Backbone as CSV, one residue per row, in Angstrom:
resi,resn,N_x,N_y,N_z,CA_x,CA_y,CA_z,C_x,C_y,C_z
1,MET,13.200,0.651,-6.143,13.098,1.594,-5.032,13.336,3.025,-5.495
2,GLU,14.227,3.173,-6.504,14.499,4.534,-6.935,13.270,5.202,-7.506
3,ALA,12.371,4.358,-8.070,11.156,4.912,-8.682,10.277,5.587,-7.652
4,LEU,10.383,5.150,-6.411,9.503,5.700,-5.377,9.838,7.146,-5.065
5,THR,11.087,7.517,-5.248,11.505,8.884,-4.937,11.797,9.679,-6.198
6,SER,11.414,9.168,-7.349,11.710,9.842,-8.594,10.844,11.081,-8.779
7,THR,11.297,11.942,-9.696,10.537,13.147,-10.003,9.171,12.804,-10.551
8,LYS,9.084,11.717,-11.313,7.798,11.309,-11.892,6.775,11.023,-10.797
9,SER,7.192,10.312,-9.736,6.269,9.991,-8.647,5.791,11.257,-7.965
10,LEU,6.703,12.201,-7.754,6.321,13.447,-7.094,5.375,14.262,-7.957
11,VAL,5.605,14.245,-9.268,4.710,14.957,-10.184,3.328,14.314,-10.187
12,ASN,3.285,12.981,-10.161,2.001,12.277,-10.134,1.183,12.628,-8.905
13,VAL,1.868,12.894,-7.807,1.194,13.199,-6.547,0.822,14.681,-6.456
14,ALA,1.492,15.518,-7.216,1.360,16.968,-7.042,-0.068,17.462,-7.241
15,PHE,-0.688,17.150,-8.387,-2.007,17.722,-8.657,-3.090,17.164,-7.734
16,PRO,-3.130,15.827,-7.461,-4.092,15.350,-6.464,-3.917,16.010,-5.098
17,THR,-2.659,16.302,-4.735,-2.414,16.980,-3.457,-2.960,18.399,-3.488
18,ILE,-2.805,19.077,-4.633,-3.355,20.428,-4.782,-4.881,20.390,-4.692
19,VAL,-5.487,19.403,-5.355,-6.947,19.262,-5.316,-7.423,19.012,-3.885
20,PHE,-6.727,18.122,-3.184,-7.120,17.820,-1.809,-6.917,19.032,-0.898
21,SER,-5.819,19.744,-1.097,-5.570,20.946,-0.294,-6.625,22.001,-0.560
22,SER,-7.029,22.150,-1.823,-8.076,23.122,-2.146,-9.390,22.742,-1.493
23,LEU,-9.649,21.421,-1.426,-10.850,20.943,-0.749,-10.854,21.377,0.715
24,LEU,-9.727,21.164,1.400,-9.639,21.547,2.804,-9.731,23.055,2.977
25,LEU,-9.044,23.786,2.105,-9.051,25.243,2.210,-10.443,25.812,1.971
26,PHE,-11.094,25.384,0.893,-12.426,25.902,0.580,-13.446,25.431,1.619
27,GLY,-13.267,24.212,2.104,-14.144,23.741,3.165,-14.014,24.590,4.420
28,PHE,-12.771,24.987,4.728,-12.547,25.855,5.885,-13.214,27.209,5.670
29,VAL,-13.066,27.759,4.457,-13.679,29.066,4.160,-15.198,28.977,4.315
30,LEU,-15.780,27.922,3.785,-17.235,27.775,3.853,-17.727,27.589,5.286
31,SER,-17.029,26.756,6.053,-17.456,26.520,7.436,-17.198,27.741,8.304
32,PHE,-16.093,28.468,8.035,-15.804,29.671,8.809,-16.847,30.747,8.540
33,ASN,-17.297,30.828,7.303,-18.301,31.822,6.950,-19.624,31.566,7.669
34,GLU,-19.830,30.308,8.097,-21.054,29.970,8.825,-21.076,30.604,10.212
35,VAL,-19.886,30.714,10.821,-19.825,31.164,12.214,-19.220,32.544,12.387
36,ALA,-18.618,33.105,11.327,-17.963,34.408,11.454,-18.995,35.520,11.622
37,PRO,-18.671,36.540,12.427,-19.581,37.692,12.560,-19.771,38.392,11.222
38,ALA,-20.905,39.043,11.075,-21.226,39.698,9.804,-20.230,40.803,9.459
39,ASN,-19.690,41.478,10.499,-18.762,42.587,10.247,-17.303,42.133,10.228
40,PHE,-17.081,40.823,10.212,-15.702,40.322,10.194,-15.064,40.649,8.846
41,PRO,-13.772,41.070,8.855,-13.109,41.386,7.578,-13.183,40.220,6.603
42,PHE,-13.429,40.541,5.368,-13.504,39.578,4.257,-14.747,38.684,4.318
43,SER,-15.630,38.871,5.298,-16.826,38.032,5.352,-17.712,38.273,4.134
44,GLY,-17.720,39.502,3.616,-18.492,39.802,2.409,-17.954,39.054,1.204
45,ILE,-16.619,39.015,1.092,-15.995,38.288,-0.023,-16.298,36.796,0.095
46,ALA,-16.190,36.268,1.335,-16.463,34.854,1.548,-17.902,34.501,1.179
47,SER,-18.831,35.402,1.516,-20.240,35.166,1.175,-20.448,35.186,-0.331
48,ALA,-19.703,36.084,-1.021,-19.870,36.218,-2.470,-19.346,34.989,-3.213
49,ILE,-18.230,34.432,-2.749,-17.630,33.303,-3.477,-18.147,31.956,-2.965
50,ARG,-18.949,31.977,-1.897,-19.427,30.727,-1.303,-20.141,29.812,-2.301
51,PRO,-21.054,30.318,-3.129,-21.721,29.415,-4.091,-20.751,28.741,-5.050
52,PHE,-19.722,29.495,-5.486,-18.759,28.934,-6.433,-17.904,27.849,-5.769
53,LEU,-17.515,28.094,-4.510,-16.735,27.094,-3.786,-17.553,25.824,-3.557
54,ALA,-18.825,26.008,-3.205,-19.696,24.848,-2.960,-19.878,24.025,-4.235
55,ILE,-20.053,24.710,-5.361,-20.209,24.017,-6.644,-18.939,23.246,-6.991
56,TYR,-17.788,23.872,-6.757,-16.507,23.200,-7.022,-16.364,21.936,-6.176
57,LEU,-16.669,22.059,-4.891,-16.542,20.906,-4.000,-17.510,19.789,-4.376
58,LEU,-18.684,20.153,-4.840,-19.673,19.156,-5.226,-19.299,18.464,-6.533
59,LEU,-18.684,19.207,-7.463,-18.504,18.694,-8.822,-17.160,18.047,-9.116
60,PHE,-16.114,18.355,-8.338,-14.806,17.935,-8.841,-13.938,17.057,-7.932
61,PRO,-13.582,17.472,-6.699,-12.521,16.756,-5.967,-12.792,15.281,-5.716
62,THR,-14.006,14.922,-5.327,-14.300,13.531,-4.963,-14.002,12.577,-6.116
63,GLY,-14.553,12.878,-7.281,-14.324,12.024,-8.442,-12.879,12.005,-8.881
64,TYR,-12.218,13.169,-8.825,-10.831,13.241,-9.271,-9.917,12.409,-8.377
65,LEU,-10.102,12.523,-7.070,-9.249,11.773,-6.152,-9.497,10.269,-6.259
66,LEU,-10.753,9.871,-6.464,-11.037,8.452,-6.634,-10.414,7.936,-7.931
67,LEU,-10.511,8.706,-9.001,-9.898,8.293,-10.270,-8.374,8.244,-10.158
68,SER,-7.794,9.144,-9.376,-6.346,9.123,-9.174,-5.912,7.836,-8.497
69,PHE,-6.758,7.339,-7.601,-6.455,6.073,-6.930,-6.662,4.889,-7.877
70,LEU,-7.746,4.916,-8.651,-8.094,3.761,-9.474,-7.272,3.664,-10.753
71,PHE,-6.963,4.806,-11.374,-6.314,4.803,-12.683,-5.060,5.676,-12.659
72,PRO,-3.906,5.134,-13.069,-2.705,5.954,-13.194,-2.914,7.077,-14.204
73,LYS,-2.032,8.044,-14.149,-2.190,9.246,-14.976,-2.258,8.925,-16.461
74,GLU,-1.455,7.936,-16.906,-1.378,7.651,-18.342,-2.568,6.855,-18.864
75,LYS,-3.419,6.318,-17.983,-4.532,5.483,-18.421,-5.723,6.281,-18.954
76,LEU,-5.863,7.515,-18.528,-6.985,8.349,-18.958,-6.461,9.671,-19.506
77,SER,-7.104,10.142,-20.570,-6.731,11.461,-21.086,-7.259,12.536,-20.147
78,LEU,-6.770,13.757,-20.320,-7.182,14.859,-19.457,-8.678,15.113,-19.562
79,LEU,-9.223,15.054,-20.782,-10.654,15.282,-20.991,-11.487,14.182,-20.340
80,GLU,-11.055,12.921,-20.517,-11.770,11.801,-19.897,-11.754,11.918,-18.371
81,ARG,-10.599,12.248,-17.823,-10.480,12.354,-16.372,-11.347,13.483,-15.835
82,PHE,-11.393,14.608,-16.555,-12.188,15.757,-16.118,-13.685,15.421,-16.153
83,GLY,-14.132,14.804,-17.254,-15.546,14.471,-17.379,-15.993,13.426,-16.374
84,LEU,-15.167,12.375,-16.217,-15.511,11.330,-15.252,-15.462,11.852,-13.817
85,SER,-14.561,12.793,-13.541,-14.474,13.376,-12.198,-15.778,14.069,-11.833
86,ILE,-16.346,14.805,-12.772,-17.601,15.516,-12.507,-18.736,14.525,-12.271
87,ALA,-18.838,13.521,-13.154,-19.920,12.539,-13.021,-19.810,11.755,-11.718
88,LEU,-18.592,11.307,-11.406,-18.394,10.538,-10.177,-18.628,11.387,-8.936
89,SER,-18.169,12.625,-8.968,-18.319,13.503,-7.807,-19.789,13.718,-7.470
90,ILE,-20.586,14.044,-8.469,-22.012,14.270,-8.225,-22.658,13.006,-7.653
91,SER,-22.386,11.860,-8.292,-23.007,10.599,-7.866,-22.592,10.230,-6.454
92,LEU,-21.286,10.236,-6.194,-20.781,9.793,-4.892,-21.211,10.719,-3.770
93,ASN,-21.168,12.032,-4.020,-21.536,12.980,-2.966,-23.013,12.832,-2.593
94,VAL,-23.867,12.732,-3.598,-25.302,12.591,-3.331,-25.585,11.274,-2.610
95,ILE,-24.971,10.176,-3.089,-25.191,8.867,-2.474,-24.691,8.865,-1.031
96,ALA,-23.497,9.452,-0.786,-22.927,9.458,0.562,-23.801,10.246,1.532
97,ILE,-24.314,11.385,1.090,-25.161,12.215,1.958,-26.467,11.495,2.276
98,LEU,-27.094,10.894,1.256,-28.336,10.153,1.487,-28.092,8.914,2.360
99,PHE,-26.978,8.242,2.132,-26.622,7.055,2.911,-26.451,7.422,4.386
100,ALA,-25.730,8.520,4.656,-25.523,8.961,6.034,-26.840,9.358,6.688
101,ASN,-27.732,9.955,5.901,-29.031,10.360,6.448,-29.898,9.146,6.780
102,MET,-29.879,8.134,5.911,-30.737,6.967,6.115,-30.222,6.060,7.229
103,LEU,-28.880,5.858,7.274,-28.328,4.909,8.240,-28.033,5.530,9.597
104,PHE,-27.515,6.772,9.595,-27.074,7.387,10.842,-27.923,8.583,11.255
105,ALA,-29.022,8.808,10.534,-29.944,9.909,10.847,-29.240,11.259,10.853
106,PHE,-28.252,11.433,9.955,-27.602,12.732,9.792,-28.581,13.680,9.104
107,PRO,-28.936,14.805,9.727,-29.786,15.774,9.016,-29.086,16.265,7.751
108,ILE,-29.831,16.388,6.676,-29.233,16.873,5.431,-29.202,18.391,5.480
109,ASN,-28.051,18.942,5.797,-27.848,20.385,5.781,-26.440,20.662,5.271
110,PHE,-26.125,21.939,5.131,-24.856,22.311,4.518,-23.667,21.797,5.322
111,ARG,-23.699,21.995,6.631,-22.550,21.651,7.459,-22.304,20.145,7.463
112,ASN,-23.350,19.346,7.650,-23.188,17.890,7.648,-22.724,17.375,6.293
113,SER,-23.256,17.963,5.231,-22.830,17.562,3.884,-21.357,17.858,3.669
114,LEU,-20.899,18.994,4.198,-19.488,19.359,4.066,-18.603,18.393,4.840
115,ILE,-19.039,18.005,6.033,-18.277,17.049,6.845,-18.157,15.709,6.115
116,ILE,-19.267,15.222,5.578,-19.263,13.946,4.861,-18.341,14.011,3.648
117,LEU,-18.423,15.123,2.929,-17.608,15.291,1.731,-16.120,15.294,2.080
118,VAL,-15.741,16.026,3.133,-14.332,16.114,3.519,-13.816,14.747,3.978
119,VAL,-14.590,14.051,4.802,-14.158,12.728,5.292,-13.984,11.749,4.136
120,MET,-14.935,11.735,3.198,-14.858,10.826,2.059,-13.619,11.130,1.203
121,ASN,-13.339,12.396,1.000,-12.170,12.759,0.205,-10.863,12.464,0.931
122,MET,-10.871,12.568,2.243,-9.683,12.189,3.012,-9.371,10.715,2.806
123,VAL,-10.416,9.884,2.782,-10.228,8.442,2.552,-9.650,8.193,1.164
124,PHE,-10.220,8.834,0.150,-9.741,8.639,-1.229,-8.296,9.124,-1.389
125,TYR,-7.987,10.257,-0.757,-6.622,10.788,-0.865,-5.636,9.864,-0.145
126,ALA,-6.026,9.354,1.016,-5.167,8.425,1.749,-4.921,7.153,0.934
127,LEU,-5.966,6.650,0.261,-5.807,5.465,-0.592,-4.856,5.760,-1.748
128,PHE,-4.991,6.945,-2.330,-4.125,7.322,-3.445,-2.661,7.404,-3.009
129,ILE,-2.406,8.064,-1.874,-1.038,8.203,-1.380,-0.465,6.834,-1.007
130,GLY,-1.303,6.004,-0.392,-0.844,4.662,-0.051,-0.453,3.866,-1.280
131,LYS,-1.266,3.972,-2.332,-0.965,3.249,-3.571,0.290,3.797,-4.240
132,GLU,0.464,5.093,-4.201,1.581,5.731,-4.907,2.920,5.497,-4.213
133,PHE,2.918,5.531,-2.880,4.187,5.484,-2.156,4.420,4.186,-1.389
134,PHE,3.365,3.645,-0.743,3.586,2.509,0.145,3.333,1.163,-0.521
135,TRP,2.379,1.110,-1.475,2.086,-0.163,-2.130,3.301,-0.749,-2.840
136,PRO,4.153,0.040,-3.531,5.342,-0.553,-4.150,6.246,-1.257,-3.149
137,TYR,6.365,-0.698,-1.931,7.172,-1.365,-0.913,6.572,-2.718,-0.541
138,LEU,5.246,-2.742,-0.328,4.574,-3.996,0.014,4.690,-5.006,-1.123
139,GLU,4.557,-4.501,-2.353,4.660,-5.375,-3.520,6.049,-5.982,-3.614
140,LEU,7.061,-5.151,-3.379,8.441,-5.640,-3.424,8.697,-6.661,-2.325
141,ALA,8.161,-6.380,-1.126,8.324,-7.324,-0.017,7.658,-8.659,-0.333
142,ALA,6.467,-8.597,-0.972,5.760,-9.826,-1.321,6.555,-10.637,-2.342
143,VAL,7.127,-9.941,-3.339,7.927,-10.626,-4.360,9.136,-11.304,-3.721
144,ARG,9.811,-10.561,-2.848,10.986,-11.141,-2.186,10.598,-12.328,-1.310
145,TYR,9.443,-12.192,-0.685,8.969,-13.292,0.179,8.717,-14.554,-0.646
146,ILE,8.030,-14.371,-1.782,7.721,-15.516,-2.640,9.002,-16.113,-3.210
147,GLN,9.931,-15.252,-3.613,11.178,-15.747,-4.176,11.985,-16.525,-3.146
148,ALA,11.939,-16.045,-1.904,12.711,-16.713,-0.858,12.050,-17.999,-0.384
149,LYS,10.728,-18.161,-0.713,9.964,-19.341,-0.292,10.094,-19.564,1.214
150,ARG,9.869,-18.498,1.920,10.005,-18.594,3.370,8.880,-19.443,3.957
151,ALA,9.168,-20.087,5.045,8.180,-20.932,5.711,8.241,-20.683,7.213
152,LEU,7.174,-21.007,7.881,7.126,-20.872,9.328,7.866,-22.032,9.986
153,SER,8.685,-21.727,10.965,9.391,-22.775,11.690,8.485,-23.385,12.739
154,GLY,8.896,-24.537,13.256,8.119,-25.180,14.308,7.981,-24.295,15.533
155,LYS,9.043,-23.551,15.855,9.000,-22.651,17.010,7.957,-21.562,16.813
156,THR,7.857,-21.048,15.580,6.861,-20.011,15.289,5.448,-20.563,15.408
157,ILE,5.248,-21.811,14.976,3.938,-22.450,15.082,3.525,-22.570,16.546
158,HIS,4.492,-22.887,17.407,4.217,-22.926,18.844,3.817,-21.541,19.340
159,GLY,4.528,-20.517,18.866,4.209,-19.154,19.276,2.821,-18.732,18.841
160,LEU,2.407,-19.161,17.641,1.063,-18.841,17.162,-0.010,-19.511,18.021
161,ALA,0.301,-20.694,18.533,-0.641,-21.356,19.444,-0.804,-20.543,20.722
162,ASP,0.302,-19.992,21.214,0.225,-19.136,22.408,-0.600,-17.889,22.129
163,ILE,-0.398,-17.298,20.931,-1.169,-16.103,20.560,-2.655,-16.434,20.483
164,ALA,-2.977,-17.589,19.911,-4.382,-18.011,19.825,-4.982,-18.200,21.215
165,PHE,-4.193,-18.755,22.133,-4.658,-18.955,23.508,-4.952,-17.618,24.179
166,PHE,-4.007,-16.682,24.078,-4.210,-15.381,24.713,-5.307,-14.571,24.019
167,SER,-5.479,-14.789,22.705,-6.594,-14.157,21.997,-7.925,-14.665,22.535
168,THR,-7.966,-15.955,22.826,-9.181,-16.542,23.406,-9.479,-15.930,24.771
169,LEU,-8.437,-15.779,25.606,-8.632,-15.178,26.928,-9.085,-13.719,26.813
170,ALA,-8.479,-12.983,25.855,-8.881,-11.592,25.655,-10.327,-11.509,25.196
171,GLY,-10.711,-12.397,24.262,-12.095,-12.415,23.803,-13.061,-12.771,24.916
172,LEU,-12.649,-13.718,25.771,-13.495,-14.107,26.904,-13.690,-12.932,27.856
173,SER,-12.627,-12.169,28.089,-12.750,-11.009,28.982,-13.701,-9.966,28.411
174,VAL,-13.691,-9.803,27.086,-14.587,-8.829,26.454,-16.039,-9.247,26.602
175,ILE,-16.343,-10.506,26.287,-17.747,-10.928,26.321,-18.262,-11.012,27.756
176,LEU,-17.393,-11.368,28.715,-17.832,-11.401,30.108,-18.050,-9.992,30.651
177,THR,-17.187,-9.060,30.242,-17.372,-7.662,30.655,-18.682,-7.114,30.117
178,ASP,-18.974,-7.451,28.851,-20.230,-7.003,28.258,-21.428,-7.635,28.958
179,LEU,-21.239,-8.847,29.484,-22.333,-9.543,30.156,-22.615,-8.963,31.540
180,VAL,-21.562,-8.685,32.306,-21.759,-8.347,33.715,-21.942,-6.853,33.966
181,THR,-21.497,-6.004,33.031,-21.655,-4.565,33.255,-23.020,-4.115,32.759
182,VAL,-23.488,-3.017,33.320,-24.767,-2.442,32.909,-24.521,-1.136,32.185
183,SER,-25.540,-0.653,31.501,-25.417,0.571,30.708,-24.952,1.734,31.585
184,GLY,-23.940,2.441,31.112,-23.408,3.572,31.846,-22.279,3.211,32.783
185,GLN,-22.086,1.926,33.070,-21.016,1.506,33.961,-19.693,1.518,33.203
186,ALA,-18.593,1.616,33.968,-17.269,1.652,33.351,-17.071,0.430,32.472
187,PHE,-16.483,0.637,31.306,-16.135,-0.391,30.317,-17.344,-0.965,29.577
188,ASN,-18.573,-0.584,29.951,-19.724,-1.169,29.269,-19.766,-0.765,27.805
189,GLU,-19.560,0.524,27.549,-19.625,1.009,26.165,-18.517,0.396,25.328
190,LEU,-17.292,0.321,25.891,-16.170,-0.253,25.152,-16.401,-1.730,24.851
191,SER,-16.858,-2.488,25.844,-17.089,-3.921,25.629,-18.214,-4.159,24.632
192,ALA,-19.231,-3.281,24.649,-20.327,-3.419,23.685,-19.838,-3.195,22.261
193,GLN,-18.931,-2.217,22.091,-18.381,-1.947,20.760,-17.469,-3.070,20.280
194,LEU,-16.807,-3.755,21.223,-15.860,-4.806,20.854,-16.511,-6.181,20.724
195,PHE,-17.799,-6.296,21.063,-18.436,-7.608,21.109,-18.433,-8.285,19.739
196,TYR,-18.909,-7.592,18.708,-19.013,-8.220,17.385,-17.640,-8.406,16.724
197,PRO,-16.689,-7.450,16.857,-15.335,-7.755,16.381,-14.721,-8.977,17.068
198,THR,-15.034,-9.158,18.364,-14.538,-10.342,19.080,-15.153,-11.612,18.500
199,ALA,-16.440,-11.544,18.152,-17.089,-12.695,17.512,-16.408,-13.021,16.183
200,ALA,-16.037,-11.989,15.426,-15.332,-12.212,14.157,-13.963,-12.848,14.397
201,LEU,-13.271,-12.405,15.468,-11.981,-13.011,15.818,-12.152,-14.496,16.107
202,PHE,-13.166,-14.848,16.907,-13.428,-16.254,17.228,-13.740,-17.057,15.963
203,ALA,-14.383,-16.403,14.991,-14.806,-17.123,13.783,-13.645,-17.458,12.862
204,PHE,-12.536,-16.684,12.929,-11.492,-16.841,11.907,-10.120,-17.276,12.424
205,PHE,-9.861,-17.201,13.740,-8.467,-17.437,14.117,-8.184,-18.498,15.180
206,PRO,-8.557,-18.299,16.456,-7.919,-19.103,17.501,-8.170,-20.603,17.417
207,SER,-9.393,-21.011,17.150,-9.701,-22.445,17.136,-8.888,-23.177,16.071
208,GLY,-8.882,-22.635,14.852,-8.140,-23.269,13.768,-6.651,-23.311,14.034
209,GLN,-6.103,-22.219,14.604,-4.672,-22.177,14.886,-4.286,-23.204,15.950
210,LEU,-5.100,-23.344,16.972,-4.803,-24.306,18.033,-4.879,-25.743,17.518
211,VAL,-5.886,-26.023,16.690,-6.002,-27.368,16.108,-4.782,-27.689,15.245
212,LEU,-4.398,-26.753,14.372,-3.264,-27.002,13.474,-1.946,-27.088,14.233
213,SER,-1.765,-26.215,15.229,-0.524,-26.267,16.009,-0.381,-27.600,16.720
214,THR,-1.496,-28.142,17.192,-1.463,-29.447,17.864,-1.165,-30.565,16.869
215,LEU,-1.822,-30.526,15.721,-1.634,-31.578,14.714,-0.260,-31.525,14.073
216,MET,0.315,-30.293,13.962,1.587,-30.130,13.262,2.773,-30.176,14.201
217,HIS,2.559,-30.520,15.443,3.685,-30.609,16.370,4.701,-31.628,15.861
218,GLY,5.956,-31.214,15.869,7.019,-32.098,15.392,7.499,-31.748,14.005
219,LYS,6.693,-30.998,13.253,7.131,-30.579,11.921,8.077,-29.391,12.048
220,GLU,9.129,-29.413,11.265,10.114,-28.343,11.348,9.633,-27.062,10.679
221,LYS,8.913,-27.225,9.543,8.484,-26.048,8.793,7.087,-26.256,8.235
222,ALA,6.421,-25.137,7.956,5.090,-25.188,7.350,4.940,-24.006,6.417
223,ASP,4.260,-24.223,5.292,4.031,-23.151,4.333,3.000,-22.170,4.894
224,ILE,3.366,-20.889,4.937,2.518,-19.892,5.588,1.198,-19.693,4.848
225,GLY,1.222,-19.787,3.510,-0.002,-19.600,2.746,-1.027,-20.684,3.043
226,LYS,-0.566,-21.939,3.003,-1.471,-23.048,3.303,-1.949,-22.983,4.747
227,LEU,-1.028,-22.659,5.648,-1.381,-22.607,7.062,-2.476,-21.578,7.321
228,SER,-2.350,-20.403,6.709,-3.345,-19.342,6.898,-4.716,-19.781,6.394
229,GLY,-4.732,-20.429,5.230,-5.996,-20.891,4.680,-6.650,-21.948,5.541
230,TYR,-5.840,-22.901,6.034,-6.388,-23.958,6.883,-6.881,-23.413,8.221
231,VAL,-6.158,-22.433,8.766,-6.578,-21.816,10.037,-7.962,-21.201,9.885
232,ALA,-8.143,-20.409,8.819,-9.439,-19.764,8.596,-10.528,-20.798,8.347
233,LEU,-10.215,-21.823,7.537,-11.212,-22.845,7.193,-11.667,-23.627,8.435
234,ILE,-10.710,-24.061,9.246,-11.053,-24.827,10.450,-11.805,-23.955,11.447
235,SER,-11.350,-22.718,11.609,-12.008,-21.813,12.561,-13.454,-21.551,12.167
236,VAL,-13.674,-21.253,10.886,-15.040,-21.000,10.411,-15.899,-22.246,10.567
237,SER,-15.327,-23.412,10.279,-16.084,-24.663,10.401,-16.498,-24.913,11.847
238,LEU,-15.571,-24.717,12.778,-15.887,-24.932,14.190,-16.885,-23.893,14.696
239,PHE,-16.733,-22.644,14.232,-17.664,-21.590,14.646,-19.072,-21.911,14.131
240,THR,-19.163,-22.354,12.883,-20.466,-22.707,12.303,-21.088,-23.890,13.039
241,THR,-20.259,-24.888,13.352,-20.758,-26.059,14.091,-21.298,-25.659,15.462
242,ALA,-20.539,-24.786,16.160,-20.983,-24.326,17.477,-22.261,-23.507,17.365
243,PHE,-22.343,-22.678,16.314,-23.535,-21.850,16.105,-24.764,-22.737,15.893
244,VAL,-24.607,-23.768,15.050,-25.722,-24.687,14.787,-26.069,-25.468,16.051
245,ALA,-25.044,-25.896,16.809,-25.288,-26.678,18.024,-26.075,-25.872,19.051
246,VAL,-25.708,-24.597,19.208,-26.446,-23.737,20.144,-27.881,-23.543,19.656
247,GLY,-28.048,-23.396,18.343,-29.390,-23.251,17.786,-30.248,-24.472,18.025
248,ILE,-29.655,-25.656,17.829,-30.397,-26.899,18.070,-30.763,-27.033,19.547
249,ALA,-29.799,-26.712,20.419,-30.074,-26.779,21.861,-31.155,-25.783,22.256
250,GLY,-31.110,-24.586,21.662,-32.126,-23.577,21.958,-33.512,-24.026,21.536
251,SER,-33.593,-24.685,20.372,-34.893,-25.190,19.916,-35.381,-26.333,20.792
252,ALA,-34.447,-27.206,21.186,-34.828,-28.369,21.987,-35.330,-27.966,23.373
253,PHE,-34.680,-26.965,23.965,-35.035,-26.562,25.328,-35.883,-25.283,25.366
254,GLU,-36.268,-24.792,24.166,-37.124,-23.607,24.055,-36.538,-22.406,24.803
255,TRP,-35.278,-22.088,24.458,-34.608,-20.978,25.130,-35.043,-19.621,24.571
256,HIS,-35.449,-19.552,23.300,-35.848,-18.295,22.646,-34.743,-17.241,22.776
257,LEU,-33.576,-17.567,22.247,-32.395,-16.714,22.410,-32.409,-15.536,21.460
258,ALA,-32.006,-14.367,21.963,-31.715,-13.235,21.088,-30.406,-13.523,20.354
259,PHE,-30.184,-12.834,19.238,-29.003,-13.116,18.416,-27.710,-12.901,19.201
260,LYS,-27.641,-11.830,19.983,-26.421,-11.539,20.740,-26.179,-12.600,21.805
261,THR,-27.243,-13.065,22.453,-27.114,-14.132,23.441,-26.653,-15.427,22.770
262,HIS,-27.193,-15.686,21.589,-26.785,-16.861,20.807,-25.277,-16.801,20.540
263,LEU,-24.790,-15.638,20.087,-23.359,-15.472,19.820,-22.531,-15.634,21.090
264,PHE,-23.045,-15.096,22.194,-22.349,-15.206,23.469,-22.138,-16.677,23.844
265,LEU,-23.183,-17.499,23.695,-23.068,-18.923,24.020,-22.125,-19.635,23.059
266,VAL,-22.152,-19.231,21.786,-21.229,-19.819,20.805,-19.779,-19.540,21.205
267,MET,-19.504,-18.297,21.604,-18.133,-17.936,21.980,-17.711,-18.611,23.280
268,LEU,-18.642,-18.800,24.199,-18.324,-19.542,25.427,-17.972,-20.994,25.102
269,LEU,-18.745,-21.584,24.187,-18.485,-22.970,23.774,-17.123,-23.085,23.101
270,LEU,-16.802,-22.129,22.215,-15.507,-22.144,21.539,-14.366,-21.876,22.519
271,THR,-14.622,-21.045,23.524,-13.599,-20.792,24.535,-13.252,-22.078,25.277
272,ALA,-14.277,-22.828,25.678,-14.042,-24.109,26.352,-13.259,-25.059,25.450
273,LEU,-13.632,-25.094,24.164,-12.929,-25.950,23.205,-11.475,-25.520,23.056
274,ASN,-11.253,-24.199,22.907,-9.894,-23.681,22.713,-9.006,-23.963,23.916
275,LEU,-9.541,-23.787,25.105,-8.749,-24.053,26.316,-8.405,-25.530,26.423
276,THR,-9.336,-26.395,26.031,-9.075,-27.843,26.052,-7.976,-28.210,25.057
277,ILE,-8.078,-27.658,23.840,-7.073,-27.958,22.809,-5.711,-27.416,23.230
278,TYR,-5.691,-26.207,23.825,-4.406,-25.627,24.240,-3.775,-26.464,25.354
279,ALA,-4.605,-26.976,26.269,-4.084,-27.860,27.317,-3.477,-29.118,26.701
280,LEU,-4.157,-29.696,25.701,-3.640,-30.868,24.999,-2.341,-30.540,24.273
281,PHE,-2.320,-29.360,23.599,-1.117,-28.927,22.888,0.049,-28.753,23.853
282,THR,-0.207,-28.165,25.019,0.845,-27.946,26.007,1.414,-29.273,26.499
283,ILE,0.531,-30.245,26.698,0.988,-31.569,27.140,1.851,-32.222,26.066
284,ILE,1.371,-32.194,24.815,2.078,-32.872,23.720,3.386,-32.165,23.376
285,ALA,3.319,-30.840,23.239,4.459,-30.091,22.710,5.471,-29.696,23.777
286,ARG,5.051,-29.622,25.048,5.962,-29.104,26.065,6.149,-30.046,27.242
287,ALA,5.036,-30.530,27.794,5.161,-31.365,28.994,5.838,-32.708,28.692
288,VAL,5.390,-33.364,27.623,5.964,-34.672,27.279,7.445,-34.570,26.926
289,PRO,7.863,-33.626,26.032,9.303,-33.498,25.757,10.120,-33.166,27.002
290,LEU,9.557,-32.308,27.879,10.274,-31.967,29.104,10.429,-33.187,30.008
291,ALA,9.344,-33.942,30.162,9.409,-35.151,30.982,10.394,-36.159,30.402
292,SER,10.371,-36.295,29.088,11.288,-37.222,28.421,12.738,-36.801,28.640
293,HIS,12.986,-35.488,28.555,14.341,-34.981,28.767,14.806,-35.247,30.198
294,LEU,13.909,-35.015,31.161,14.268,-35.235,32.566,14.533,-36.720,32.845
295,VAL,13.722,-37.574,32.238,13.915,-39.012,32.412,15.284,-39.448,31.886
296,LYS,15.623,-38.964,30.676,16.915,-39.322,30.085,18.080,-38.780,30.887
297,LYS,17.848,-37.630,31.522,18.947,-36.989,32.242,19.223,-37.656,33.582
298,PHE,18.156,-38.083,34.255,18.328,-38.578,35.622,18.215,-40.088,35.755
299,VAL,17.730,-40.755,34.709,17.584,-42.219,34.837,18.753,-42.916,34.147
């Protein structure tokens, strides 16, 4: 832990922070010069240095910040880092601008290019800071976790089943909202944006968790690593089975489903399955023990 606050760590962060700050400062100067009146003080100076600032932003910060994240200071010499920074910056900036133009129809102009460059560098700088300061904490926590060989208790497994149930209800509310609302109506845009993330949630979590919680009822502890893997595996398997089943039904009855409609039916099918499994889990894990306790108490 002491290493996290050591002078060495602060020195390692210092120059990337200066580079990132210069990026923001020069970006501000360049964007301000776009909108400042011609007679504004220092506008002449800003116009004169604008080409040099643009060249600097194009050639250096992006590659340097990415290399700072990927390679510690001692792994590359100063000359290697400088040369690779220039090569990476040119490549990444050009690719990012073309990518934004092709996928999002961003016009290729100075202002849009500057926005893309600043956002990309913010991501690289955030990754670098996270690796330098926060990753050691996570690494230490992981080591302690493995050393302690912690496991999930039976009570926690029950709680995860409840979370899976409520996740299913939340997902159902999203897909139904997307179904019943029309364009421009309240919540339509939000539900449309959440539709595919909800499909991903259905594919990886609730079904598998409910199945395992039901099967593992009565066990005092479970290994979290194995449990996570089995949850994902069972969930993906059930999602794939439902996807194929809807496809077969669509072919048999000639439904001619669009992809989003196909996914909607898959999630409805999984919702019905999840609610059935949760009802079974509630009976096995809660209703039966409660009934047994009452019988012993009063009979």
